[in-house]
C-alpha positions as CSV (number, residue, x, y, z in Angstrom):
1,X,-11.7,-8.0,18.4
2,X,-11.6,-6.6,14.9
3,X,-15.0,-6.8,13.2
4,X,-15.4,-6.2,9.5
5,X,-18.6,-6.0,7.4
6,X,-19.8,-9.4,6.3
7,X,-18.1,-10.2,3.0
8,X,-15.8,-7.2,3.2
9,X,-12.9,-8.9,1.7
10,X,-14.8,-10.4,-1.3
11,X,-16.0,-7.6,-3.5
12,X,-17.1,-6.5,-6.9
13,X,-15.8,-3.6,-8.9
14,X,-18.6,-1.3,-9.8
15,X,-20.6,-1.8,-6.7
16,X,-23.1,-4.4,-7.9
17,X,-22.8,-6.5,-4.8
18,X,-20.4,-8.3,-2.6
19,X,-19.0,-11.4,-4.3
20,X,-17.9,-11.3,-7.9
21,X,-14.1,-12.0,-7.9
22,X,-11.1,-11.6,-5.7
23,X,-8.6,-8.8,-6.3
24,X,-4.9,-8.0,-5.9
25,X,-4.4,-4.9,-3.8
26,X,-1.2,-2.9,-3.4
27,X,-0.6,-1.6,0.1
28,X,1.9,1.2,-0.4
29,X,3.2,4.2,1.5
30,X,6.4,5.9,2.6
31,X,8.5,3.8,5.1
32,X,7.1,4.4,8.6
33,X,3.5,4.9,7.6
34,X,2.3,1.6,9.2
35,X,2.2,-0.9,6.3
36,X,3.6,-3.7,8.4
37,X,1.1,-3.1,11.2
38,X,-1.9,-2.9,8.8
39,X,-0.6,-6.0,7.0
40,X,-0.5,-8.0,10.4
41,X,-4.1,-7.1,11.0
42,X,-5.1,-8.0,7.5
43,X,-3.5,-11.4,8.0
44,X,-6.1,-12.1,10.8
45,X,-8.9,-11.5,8.3
46,X,-7.7,-14.3,6.0
47,X,-6.4,-12.3,3.1
48,X,-3.4,-13.6,1.2
49,X,-0.3,-11.5,1.9
50,X,2.8,-11.1,-0.2
51,X,5.6,-8.6,-0.2
52,X,7.2,-6.9,-3.2
53,X,10.5,-8.4,-1.9
54,X,9.1,-11.9,-1.9
55,X,7.7,-11.5,-5.4
56,X,11.0,-10.1,-6.6
57,X,13.0,-12.9,-5.1
58,X,10.6,-15.5,-6.6
59,X,10.9,-14.0,-10.0
60,X,14.7,-13.3,-9.9
61,X,14.1,-9.5,-10.1
62,X,16.0,-8.4,-7.0
63,X,19.6,-7.3,-6.7
64,X,22.2,-7.6,-4.0
65,X,22.2,-5.3,-1.0
66,X,23.4,-1.8,-1.9
67,X,26.3,-1.0,0.4
68,X,25.3,2.7,0.4
69,X,21.7,2.5,1.6
70,X,21.4,-1.2,2.6
71,X,18.4,-1.8,0.3
72,X,18.1,-4.5,-2.3
73,X,17.1,-2.9,-5.7
74,X,14.0,-4.4,-7.4
75,X,13.8,-4.4,-11.2
76,X,10.1,-3.2,-11.3
77,X,9.9,-3.4,-15.1
78,X,11.0,-7.0,-15.2
79,X,8.9,-8.0,-12.1
80,X,5.8,-6.3,-13.6
81,X,6.3,-8.1,-16.9
82,X,6.7,-11.4,-15.2
83,X,3.6,-10.9,-13.0
84,X,1.4,-9.8,-15.9
85,X,1.6,-13.3,-17.2
86,X,1.2,-15.0,-13.9
87,X,-1.6,-12.7,-12.8
88,X,-3.6,-12.9,-16.1
89,X,-6.4,-14.5,-14.1
90,X,-7.8,-13.1,-10.9
91,X,-6.5,-14.7,-7.6
92,X,-8.6,-17.2,-5.7
93,X,-8.6,-15.0,-2.7
94,X,-8.1,-11.3,-1.9
95,X,-4.3,-10.7,-2.1
96,X,-2.5,-7.8,-0.6
97,X,0.9,-6.9,-1.9
98,X,2.8,-5.0,0.8
99,X,5.6,-2.7,0.0
100,X,6.3,1.0,-0.8
101,X,6.8,0.0,-4.5
102,X,3.7,-2.2,-4.7
103,X,1.7,0.4,-6.6
104,X,4.0,0.0,-9.6
105,X,2.8,-3.6,-10.0
106,X,-0.2,-4.8,-12.1
107,X,-2.7,-4.7,-9.3
108,X,-6.5,-4.1,-9.3
109,X,-6.5,-1.3,-6.6
110,X,-4.1,0.7,-4.5
111,X,-4.2,1.5,-0.8
112,X,-1.9,4.4,0.2
113,X,-1.0,4.8,3.8
114,X,0.0,8.4,4.6
115,X,1.4,9.8,7.9
116,X,2.6,13.1,9.2
117,X,6.2,13.7,8.2
118,X,7.0,14.5,11.8
119,X,5.7,11.1,13.0
120,X,7.6,9.4,10.2
121,X,10.7,11.1,11.3
122,X,10.3,9.8,14.8
123,X,9.5,6.3,13.6
124,X,12.4,6.1,11.2
125,X,14.8,7.5,13.8
126,X,13.7,4.8,16.3
127,X,14.4,2.2,13.6
128,X,18.0,3.5,13.2
129,X,17.6,5.0,9.7
130,X,20.4,7.4,8.7
131,X,19.6,11.1,8.8
132,X,19.9,11.1,5.0
133,X,17.3,8.3,4.6
134,X,15.0,10.0,7.2
135,X,15.2,13.3,5.3
136,X,14.6,11.6,2.0
137,X,11.5,9.6,3.2
138,X,10.0,12.6,5.0
139,X,10.4,14.7,1.9
140,X,8.8,12.0,-0.2
141,X,5.8,11.9,2.2
142,X,5.6,15.7,2.3
143,X,5.4,15.8,-1.5
144,X,2.7,13.2,-1.8
145,X,4.6,10.1,-2.3
146,X,2.8,7.4,-4.2
147,X,0.0,9.7,-5.4
148,X,2.5,11.4,-7.7
149,X,3.0,8.0,-9.4
150,X,-0.7,7.2,-9.8
151,X,-1.4,5.5,-13.1
152,X,-4.3,4.1,-15.1
153,X,-7.9,3.9,-14.0
154,X,-7.6,1.5,-11.1
155,X,-9.1,2.6,-7.8
156,X,-6.9,4.4,-5.2
157,X,-7.6,5.2,-1.6
158,X,-5.5,6.8,1.1
159,X,-5.6,6.7,4.9
160,X,-3.8,8.9,7.4
161,X,-2.1,6.6,9.9
162,X,-1.1,9.5,12.1
163,X,-4.8,10.0,12.9
164,X,-6.4,6.6,12.4
165,X,-5.4,3.4,14.2
166,X,-4.4,0.4,12.2
167,X,-7.7,-1.2,13.3
168,X,-9.7,1.7,12.0
169,X,-7.8,1.6,8.7
170,X,-8.5,-2.2,8.2
171,X,-12.2,-1.7,9.1
172,X,-12.4,1.2,6.6
173,X,-10.7,-0.9,4.0
174,X,-13.3,-3.6,4.4
175,X,-16.0,-1.0,3.9
176,X,-14.3,0.4,0.8
177,X,-14.0,-3.0,-0.7
178,X,-17.6,-3.9,0.1
179,X,-18.7,-0.6,-1.5
180,X,-17.1,-1.5,-4.8
181,X,-13.6,0.2,-4.5
182,X,-14.9,3.8,-5.2
183,X,-11.8,5.9,-6.0
184,X,-11.1,8.9,-3.7
185,X,-11.1,12.3,-5.3
186,X,-7.6,13.6,-6.0
187,X,-8.9,16.8,-4.4
188,X,-9.2,14.9,-1.1
189,X,-5.6,13.8,-1.0
190,X,-3.7,14.8,2.1
191,X,-1.6,17.8,1.5
192,X,1.1,17.9,4.3
193,X,2.4,21.3,3.0
194,X,-0.9,22.9,3.6
195,X,-1.3,21.2,7.0
196,X,2.1,22.4,8.2
197,X,1.3,26.0,7.1
198,X,-1.8,26.0,9.3
């Protein structure tokens, strides 16, 4: 059974204690890093879960399926503008926004899942991704993915899902939130290029 610190999913910014207000958290990462698995475990803890796609559909900010890559494009500018109004007040409960574009939305903190490009390659191949999409996603992960798009002063944290299990990640997330969302140093970001050179 997954055990989290008491109050882990009700936190305060600035580390003054556990319960101050709920937050909206982006759960982002390259496809194949384990977002869906972590999200399923978070659901058991009682957090509210939404996906970028659900939000985009609800706000009319998603296009038709692209025949080239099979994805539905999301108008992130329009979605963010719409959400800023809707999200002007904090949520009633911790809310996790799942999706590799979630860090572009007006959230309170960002969780980045990282994974060895070799593992991502295997996972995406098993999902039936085209070689072009596999290569594109592995390259994105190799270059740092979402970290290259970090913005503002909101807290960011990353986890290596090729080393840590989803259960370990969710437990660490609970600790991070209970500890006031302390931002990880950019110097501690996983550098897959250096790792592969070793």
